[in-house]
C-alpha positions, 0 to 999 in steps of 0.5 A: 356654225349651222352644224358645219365644221370650220375649215382652214382656208387656203393661204391666199384667202386673206381675212376669210373663214370657211365652214362646210364642204364644197356642197354646203360651203359658208364663207365669211370675208372681212374688210370687203368694200361696201356692196355696190347694189346698196341704195336708199331703196334697198331692203335691209334685215335686222337680225339680233341687232345687226343690219344685213343687206342680202343679194341672192346669187343663184344657189347662195345669198350674199349677206353684208353687215352694213352697220359695222366697220369693217364691212363683212360679207357672208355667203350662205347656200340657200340650202342652209337657213340664213339665221343659222349663220347670221345669228352667230356671226352677228353676235361677234359683230355686235361687239363692234361699234354700230356705224351708219348705213351708207346707201350712196357712194358719193 
């Protein structure tokens, strides 16, 4: 993915996949909670039929797939084009049934 080799995560990383190295690390986590920042005013991205919510965090951006369950989050360094990661991950997620985007917790 994005020209990076997949790495074996440490055993304590549950439901996690890693690609790259310490300078360009892509991390995917499955079964995470709904993003707390997600609300009705949030900007959502549609990439290959999957809806993503992005939260920039300095040298990386955290992308949540918000229309599939379980929730999946992908951490992408800003040095890597998000499409290089979201397109292949989205192809796998597109096999899951689409779910409504939940913008409020209660």
